[in-house]
C-alpha positions as YAML, in Angstrom:
chain: A
units: angstrom
residues:
- id: 1
  name: MET
  ca: [-10.40, -2.34, -27.45]
- id: 2
  name: ASN
  ca: [-9.00, -5.75, -28.42]
- id: 3
  name: LYS
  ca: [-10.97, -8.64, -26.88]
- id: 4
  name: ILE
  ca: [-7.77, -10.31, -25.60]
- id: 5
  name: VAL
  ca: [-6.72, -7.13, -23.79]
- id: 6
  name: ILE
  ca: [-10.22, -6.89, -22.28]
- id: 7
  name: GLY
  ca: [-9.96, -10.48, -21.07]
- id: 8
  name: ILE
  ca: [-6.55, -9.99, -19.50]
- id: 9
  name: LEU
  ca: [-7.55, -6.70, -17.82]
- id: 10
  name: THR
  ca: [-10.77, -8.15, -16.39]
- id: 11
  name: GLY
  ca: [-8.75, -11.19, -15.27]
- id: 12
  name: ILE
  ca: [-6.32, -8.91, -13.42]
- id: 13
  name: VAL
  ca: [-9.24, -7.24, -11.62]
- id: 14
  name: ALA
  ca: [-10.72, -10.64, -10.67]
- id: 15
  name: GLY
  ca: [-7.28, -11.79, -9.51]
- id: 16
  name: ILE
  ca: [-6.91, -8.79, -7.23]
- id: 17
  name: ILE
  ca: [-10.40, -9.37, -5.80]
- id: 18
  name: ASP
  ca: [-9.58, -13.03, -5.16]
- id: 19
  name: VAL
  ca: [-6.15, -12.44, -3.64]
- id: 20
  name: ILE
  ca: [-7.14, -9.70, -1.16]
- id: 21
  name: PRO
  ca: [-8.85, -12.13, 1.28]
- id: 22
  name: MET
  ca: [-5.97, -14.58, 0.79]
- id: 23
  name: ILE
  ca: [-3.45, -11.93, 1.86]
- id: 24
  name: ILE
  ca: [-5.61, -11.05, 4.87]
- id: 25
  name: GLN
  ca: [-5.63, -14.75, 5.84]
- id: 26
  name: LYS
  ca: [-1.82, -14.73, 5.47]
- id: 27
  name: LEU
  ca: [-1.75, -17.54, 2.94]
- id: 28
  name: THR
  ca: [1.55, -18.35, 1.27]
- id: 29
  name: TRP
  ca: [2.76, -16.22, -1.61]
- id: 30
  name: ASP
  ca: [2.82, -19.19, -3.96]
- id: 31
  name: ALA
  ca: [-0.92, -19.66, -3.36]
- id: 32
  name: ASN
  ca: [-1.57, -15.93, -3.88]
- id: 33
  name: ILE
  ca: [0.43, -15.76, -7.10]
- id: 34
  name: SER
  ca: [-1.14, -18.99, -8.38]
- id: 35
  name: ALA
  ca: [-4.68, -17.67, -7.78]
- id: 36
  name: PHE
  ca: [-3.85, -14.31, -9.36]
- id: 37
  name: LEU
  ca: [-2.39, -15.91, -12.48]
- id: 38
  name: MET
  ca: [-5.31, -18.33, -12.73]
- id: 39
  name: TRP
  ca: [-7.72, -15.39, -13.06]
- id: 40
  name: ILE
  ca: [-5.62, -13.78, -15.77]
- id: 41
  name: VAL
  ca: [-5.73, -17.06, -17.72]
- id: 42
  name: VAL
  ca: [-9.48, -17.40, -17.10]
- id: 43
  name: GLY
  ca: [-10.08, -13.84, -18.33]
- id: 44
  name: PHE
  ca: [-8.07, -14.58, -21.46]
- id: 45
  name: PHE
  ca: [-9.97, -17.80, -22.20]
- id: 46
  name: ILE
  ca: [-13.38, -16.26, -21.55]
- id: 47
  name: SER
  ca: [-12.58, -13.45, -23.95]
- id: 48
  name: ALA
  ca: [-10.98, -15.63, -26.62]
- id: 49
  name: THR
  ca: [-13.51, -18.49, -26.58]
- id: 50
  name: GLU
  ca: [-16.62, -18.34, -28.77]
- id: 51
  name: LEU
  ca: [-19.05, -20.68, -27.00]
- id: 52
  name: LYS
  ca: [-22.69, -20.24, -27.96]
- id: 53
  name: ILE
  ca: [-23.94, -20.27, -24.36]
- id: 54
  name: ASN
  ca: [-24.98, -17.68, -21.80]
- id: 55
  name: PHE
  ca: [-21.96, -15.48, -21.01]
- id: 56
  name: ILE
  ca: [-22.28, -15.95, -17.24]
- id: 57
  name: ILE
  ca: [-22.41, -19.75, -17.61]
- id: 58
  name: LYS
  ca: [-19.48, -19.52, -20.02]
- id: 59
  name: GLY
  ca: [-17.43, -17.67, -17.40]
- id: 60
  name: ILE
  ca: [-18.26, -20.16, -14.66]
- id: 61
  name: LEU
  ca: [-17.54, -23.15, -16.91]
- id: 62
  name: ILE
  ca: [-14.17, -21.86, -18.08]
- id: 63
  name: ALA
  ca: [-13.18, -20.84, -14.54]
- id: 64
  name: PHE
  ca: [-13.90, -24.35, -13.23]
- id: 65
  name: LEU
  ca: [-12.11, -26.01, -16.14]
- id: 66
  name: VAL
  ca: [-8.99, -23.95, -15.44]
- id: 67
  name: LEU
  ca: [-9.28, -24.62, -11.69]
- id: 68
  name: LEU
  ca: [-9.77, -28.39, -12.06]
- id: 69
  name: PRO
  ca: [-6.10, -29.55, -12.02]
- id: 70
  name: ALA
  ca: [-5.22, -27.38, -9.01]
- id: 71
  name: SER
  ca: [-8.37, -28.44, -7.16]
- id: 72
  name: VAL
  ca: [-7.17, -32.05, -7.17]
- id: 73
  name: ILE
  ca: [-3.95, -31.03, -5.43]
- id: 74
  name: ILE
  ca: [-5.72, -28.68, -3.02]
- id: 75
  name: GLY
  ca: [-8.51, -31.13, -2.22]
- id: 76
  name: TRP
  ca: [-6.11, -34.01, -1.67]
- id: 77
  name: LYS
  ca: [-4.48, -32.29, 1.31]
- id: 78
  name: GLU
  ca: [-7.30, -30.05, 2.56]
- id: 79
  name: PRO
  ca: [-10.73, -30.93, 1.10]
- id: 80
  name: VAL
  ca: [-12.50, -28.36, 3.30]
- id: 81
  name: SER
  ca: [-10.51, -25.53, 1.71]
- id: 82
  name: LEU
  ca: [-12.27, -26.25, -1.59]
- id: 83
  name: VAL
  ca: [-15.51, -24.75, -0.25]
- id: 84
  name: PRO
  ca: [-14.41, -21.08, -0.38]
- id: 85
  name: ILE
  ca: [-12.53, -21.76, -3.61]
- id: 86
  name: VAL
  ca: [-15.68, -23.11, -5.28]
- id: 87
  name: ILE
  ca: [-17.70, -20.14, -4.02]
- id: 88
  name: MET
  ca: [-15.18, -17.56, -5.29]
- id: 89
  name: THR
  ca: [-14.75, -19.40, -8.60]
- id: 90
  name: THR
  ca: [-18.50, -19.38, -9.19]
- id: 91
  name: ILE
  ca: [-18.90, -15.70, -8.31]
- id: 92
  name: LEU
  ca: [-15.80, -14.39, -10.09]
- id: 93
  name: GLY
  ca: [-16.20, -16.69, -13.11]
- id: 94
  name: GLY
  ca: [-19.76, -15.47, -13.65]
- id: 95
  name: ALA
  ca: [-18.71, -11.87, -13.07]
- id: 96
  name: LEU
  ca: [-15.86, -12.20, -15.57]
- id: 97
  name: GLY
  ca: [-18.17, -13.66, -18.19]
- id: 98
  name: PHE
  ca: [-20.64, -10.84, -17.59]
- id: 99
  name: ALA
  ca: [-17.97, -8.10, -17.61]
- id: 100
  name: ASN
  ca: [-16.30, -9.39, -20.76]
- id: 101
  name: GLN
  ca: [-19.58, -9.41, -22.69]
- id: 102
  name: LYS
  ca: [-20.66, -5.99, -21.44]
- id: 103
  name: ILE
  ca: [-17.33, -4.39, -22.27]
- id: 104
  name: LYS
  ca: [-17.25, -6.00, -25.71]
- id: 105
  name: GLY
  ca: [-20.85, -4.86, -26.22]
- id: 106
  name: LYS
  ca: [-22.22, -8.16, -27.50]
- id: 107
  name: LYS
  ca: [-25.68, -9.48, -26.80]
- id: 108
  name: ASN
  ca: [-26.35, -12.46, -24.57]
- id: 109
  name: LYS
  ca: [-26.19, -15.76, -26.48]
- id: 110
  name: ILE
  ca: [-28.27, -18.57, -25.02]
...
């Protein structure tokens, strides 16, 4: 399977996992859609980027780089809300990096 397709599909899965608690908390739809789309973009970048680092670290790094602009806006109004966002970004970013590498069948690069 094409590595870009793998990245987008794993990003969709991560987006669904991230948005489920947001829907339960009754957050606004713009926040839900934004988070979902962020994970699709993160999945794409993780899959398309050839960094020579551990794939889990690669996933976390790319997830935080994509999150950075939005985190300024979020943190400006509600800094406490960044705590769960940082936790989910770390977990899902690492999981996306791991899943992308396992599906593509490549060995861990350190």
